[in-house]
C-alpha positions as MATLAB code, in Angstrom:
seq = 'MTQQLSGKTALVTGASQGIGFACARTLAEEGARVIVMSRKAETIEAARNELRDVVPDSKIESMAGDATSESDVRAALALAHSLAGRLDIIVSVVGEPVFKPLLMRELEDVKREMDINFSSAFLAVRHGAPLMSSGGSIVCVSSAAATQSGWGLSIYGSAKAAVERFVRAAAFELGGAGIRVNAVRPGLTLPAERENDPALSQMVEAYTSETPLGRCGRPEDIARVVRFLAGPEAGWVTGQTFSADGGLDQGKGPDPMDAMYGEKAMAAIRRGQLPE';
ca = [
      42.351  148.660   -5.716;
      39.609  147.190   -3.559;
      36.669  147.877   -5.906;
      34.805  149.101   -2.836;
      32.676  151.403   -5.016;
      31.557  148.706   -7.441;
      27.943  149.278   -8.447;
      28.004  152.946   -7.428;
      27.452  155.905   -9.755;
      29.347  159.180   -9.386;
      29.346  162.655  -10.912;
      32.567  164.684  -10.784;
      32.443  168.339  -11.833;
      35.542  170.256  -12.878;
      36.971  166.951  -14.059;
      38.944  167.812  -17.191;
      42.248  168.117  -15.322;
      43.934  168.426  -11.942;
      42.053  167.431   -8.807;
      38.812  166.676  -10.637;
      40.494  164.346  -13.123;
      42.361  162.574  -10.315;
      39.120  162.123   -8.356;
      37.357  160.658  -11.383;
      40.241  158.269  -11.979;
      40.355  157.131   -8.359;
      36.599  156.535   -8.184;
      36.698  154.601  -11.459;
      39.596  152.488  -10.188;
      37.406  151.592   -7.218;
      34.703  150.330   -9.573;
      32.298  153.267   -9.762;
      30.515  154.355  -12.902;
      31.621  157.961  -13.415;
      30.236  160.956  -15.282;
      32.837  163.690  -15.768;
      31.764  167.280  -16.403;
      33.595  170.432  -17.433;
      32.840  173.493  -19.534;
      34.625  172.743  -22.817;
      33.436  169.775  -24.854;
      36.791  168.949  -26.408;
      38.705  168.984  -23.117;
      36.198  166.897  -21.180;
      35.936  164.396  -24.035;
      39.731  164.128  -24.086;
      39.697  163.577  -20.321;
      37.024  160.890  -20.684;
      39.064  159.092  -23.331;
      42.223  159.258  -21.227;
      40.364  157.905  -18.205;
      39.046  155.005  -20.243;
      42.608  154.255  -21.338;
      44.192  154.373  -17.879;
      41.335  152.520  -16.141;
      40.567  149.506  -18.360;
      36.969  148.244  -18.339;
      35.806  151.414  -16.599;
      32.376  152.903  -17.233;
      33.011  156.593  -17.856;
      30.851  159.098  -19.706;
      31.262  162.837  -20.151;
      29.158  165.958  -20.466;
      30.169  169.484  -21.366;
      28.514  171.942  -19.020;
      28.950  174.894  -16.703;
      28.857  173.984  -13.006;
      27.344  177.407  -12.244;
      24.454  176.814  -14.666;
      21.402  175.297  -13.004;
      20.217  173.647  -16.214;
      23.645  172.178  -16.990;
      24.062  170.781  -13.484;
      20.610  169.226  -13.521;
      21.310  167.659  -16.912;
      24.616  166.181  -15.732;
      23.014  164.765  -12.607;
      20.170  163.284  -14.661;
      22.684  161.689  -17.026;
      24.576  160.163  -14.110;
      21.352  158.834  -12.590;
      20.241  157.353  -15.916;
      23.271  155.050  -16.166;
      21.895  152.603  -13.612;
      18.883  154.285  -12.049;
      20.869  155.555   -9.077;
      23.228  158.318   -7.950;
      25.564  157.589   -5.051;
      28.474  160.043   -5.150;
      28.884  163.692   -6.139;
      32.272  165.406   -6.116;
      32.138  169.176   -6.639;
      35.649  170.253   -7.589;
      35.060  173.568   -9.333;
      37.288  176.348   -8.046;
      38.995  179.362   -9.550;
      41.277  181.420   -7.294;
      42.058  185.000   -8.305;
      45.064  186.578   -6.599;
      44.151  190.257   -6.296;
      44.250  192.704   -3.353;
      40.913  193.696   -1.838;
      41.270  197.373   -2.812;
      41.722  196.408   -6.452;
      38.457  194.444   -6.597;
      35.260  195.386   -8.444;
      31.800  194.150   -7.463;
      31.130  192.274  -10.694;
      34.395  190.356  -10.306;
      33.431  189.480   -6.740;
      30.011  188.210   -7.809;
      31.548  186.045  -10.511;
      34.146  184.568   -8.161;
      31.513  183.780   -5.537;
      29.366  182.180   -8.226;
      32.149  179.907   -9.456;
      33.402  178.871   -6.051;
      30.197  178.698   -3.989;
      27.186  178.436   -6.296;
      28.714  175.437   -8.076;
      28.742  173.508   -4.796;
      25.232  174.656   -3.882;
      23.789  173.529   -7.219;
      25.442  170.119   -7.018;
      23.962  169.499   -3.568;
      20.584  171.122   -4.184;
      19.805  169.136   -7.325;
      21.838  166.026   -6.573;
      20.398  165.119   -3.191;
      16.851  164.379   -4.480;
      18.334  161.762   -6.839;
      20.153  159.937   -4.026;
      17.204  157.774   -3.073;
      19.412  155.190   -1.352;
      21.596  157.744    0.402;
      25.082  158.645   -0.699;
      28.108  160.851   -0.279;
      28.728  164.397   -1.486;
      32.245  165.834   -1.298;
      33.014  169.491   -1.990;
      36.556  170.698   -2.598;
      37.381  173.764   -0.504;
      40.772  175.465   -0.082;
      43.288  176.349    2.603;
      42.315  179.948    1.804;
      39.018  179.319    3.629;
      40.752  179.457    7.005;
      44.114  181.085    6.365;
      44.581  184.822    6.017;
      46.848  185.928    3.206;
      47.190  188.624    0.604;
      45.119  188.459   -2.554;
      42.612  185.707   -1.794;
      39.978  187.600    0.200;
      37.090  186.705   -2.109;
      38.201  183.195   -3.018;
      38.807  182.424    0.660;
      35.415  183.854    1.616;
      33.690  181.748   -1.036;
      35.427  178.576    0.114;
      34.657  179.389    3.761;
      31.021  179.632    2.694;
      31.343  176.189    1.092;
      32.601  174.725    4.369;
      29.738  176.277    6.343;
      27.288  175.087    3.703;
      28.676  171.549    3.994;
      27.870  171.536    7.708;
      24.347  172.836    7.091;
      23.711  170.378    4.266;
      24.995  167.465    6.348;
      22.575  168.433    9.114;
      19.567  168.725    6.808;
      20.282  165.676    4.643;
      21.411  163.228    7.307;
      17.930  161.795    7.679;
      18.042  160.788    4.014;
      21.280  158.898    4.546;
      23.277  161.480    2.597;
      26.680  162.411    3.975;
      28.208  165.771    3.025;
      31.869  166.587    3.632;
      34.652  168.746    2.239;
      38.367  168.490    1.522;
      40.608  171.527    2.057;
      43.724  171.396   -0.170;
      46.676  173.735   -0.150;
      48.460  174.643   -3.376;
      48.013  171.581   -5.587;
      49.867  170.985   -8.853;
      50.787  167.975  -10.963;
      54.376  166.967  -10.183;
      55.606  168.081  -13.607;
      54.356  171.646  -13.029;
      56.196  172.186   -9.754;
      59.286  173.152  -11.769;
      57.447  175.436  -14.196;
      59.450  178.723  -14.235;
      56.221  180.715  -14.531;
      55.081  179.299  -11.179;
      58.409  179.278   -9.354;
      57.744  182.285   -7.108;
      54.312  181.039   -6.087;
      55.557  177.502   -5.496;
      58.395  178.818   -3.332;
      56.006  181.016   -1.345;
      53.775  178.046   -0.548;
      56.307  175.275   -0.055;
      58.358  177.437    2.319;
      55.297  177.557    4.606;
      54.394  173.868    4.197;
      55.926  171.495    6.784;
      56.045  168.593    4.316;
      57.991  170.813    1.929;
      56.203  170.349   -1.388;
      53.033  171.217   -3.242;
      50.099  168.890   -3.036;
      49.417  166.687   -6.030;
      45.971  165.921   -7.422;
      46.192  162.293   -6.342;
      46.826  163.404   -2.735;
      43.428  165.072   -2.705;
      41.723  162.291   -4.657;
      42.685  159.735   -2.010;
      40.897  161.758    0.666;
      37.866  162.117   -1.595;
      37.866  158.347   -2.168;
      37.833  157.768    1.594;
      34.955  160.193    2.131;
      32.993  158.700   -0.761;
      33.407  155.126    0.413;
      31.975  152.907    3.144;
      34.914  153.425    5.507;
      33.676  157.003    6.055;
      30.113  155.878    6.656;
      30.011  157.574   10.081;
      31.565  160.848    8.867;
      29.474  163.845    7.824;
      29.579  167.625    8.109;
      33.376  167.661    8.283;
      36.174  169.393    6.392;
      39.457  167.500    6.062;
      42.657  169.466    5.484;
      44.940  167.821    2.927;
      47.607  170.491    2.647;
      50.907  169.075    3.881;
      50.520  171.055    7.098;
      50.142  174.451    5.390;
      47.394  175.420    7.831;
      49.954  175.349   10.661;
      51.796  178.379    9.258;
      50.985  182.036    8.704;
      50.200  181.644    5.023;
      52.262  182.549    1.967;
      52.538  186.042    0.464;
      53.199  185.928   -3.286;
      51.758  189.392   -3.926;
      54.970  191.431   -4.315;
      56.066  189.072   -7.060;
      52.702  189.346   -8.802;
      51.934  193.069   -8.529;
      55.275  194.669   -7.704;
      56.668  195.986   -4.425;
      55.600  199.593   -5.115;
      51.967  198.698   -5.779;
      51.787  196.430   -2.749;
      53.396  199.047   -0.512;
      50.520  201.375   -1.427;
      47.939  198.651   -0.812;
      49.397  197.946    2.632;
      48.962  201.647    3.446;
      45.287  201.344    2.478;
      45.770  203.233   -0.789;
      45.158  202.349   -4.408;
      48.392  201.914   -6.367;
      49.229  204.551   -8.951;
];
């Protein structure tokens, strides 16, 4: 590694596993001090300990907190800033897709899904930017669902589309402060060992069959793009969303819904009716 982030301080939300963990590891390998945040204390502490093991001499701390809680986000940002009196990088990774047809949705579920997938990004930017006194980089993780139509992800896709529009607006408003704001748009992303999980086989097949590179994304694939956007090589890049999906956005989008809800139920949904 180049240690191009030496002296920088970063906060990564949603960092106990998957993309968030990979981002924290990659930033630490580049020399950044990293605060990792996730909801459950025991899982984020385990992630912190693992990161310290795999990145020797790294400076990694953890905080248990909810990325949709204003007080928790502010506390995590303050902790990150306190490490060296600066905050340079924020990576908002929180995301929770729910595969469910539109006609089977309830308003409270929709509000919760929008909160998890959009409000978490808003809070990170809103309360993080004032601490970036020397400028910095904010990266939000979106999803291929933001631009690709497909069954079951109407709310998740709408929330992530809102994130991408918000990134453009934030980049415009914060550019004068030297703060760059960008997003990464992954497709289906799984650790390599989970690609062969029988419980995920139908979903994996649905996605990989529509992906030109023929496999799921892996957390490190996304983390490398985040590292680029966080670092000096992307110093002239802001307000952009980078697809990192193996070419998934070139296809029509997968349809795993029959396998999840049954052909009879989905036939009713496609007729505009509620399933029996």
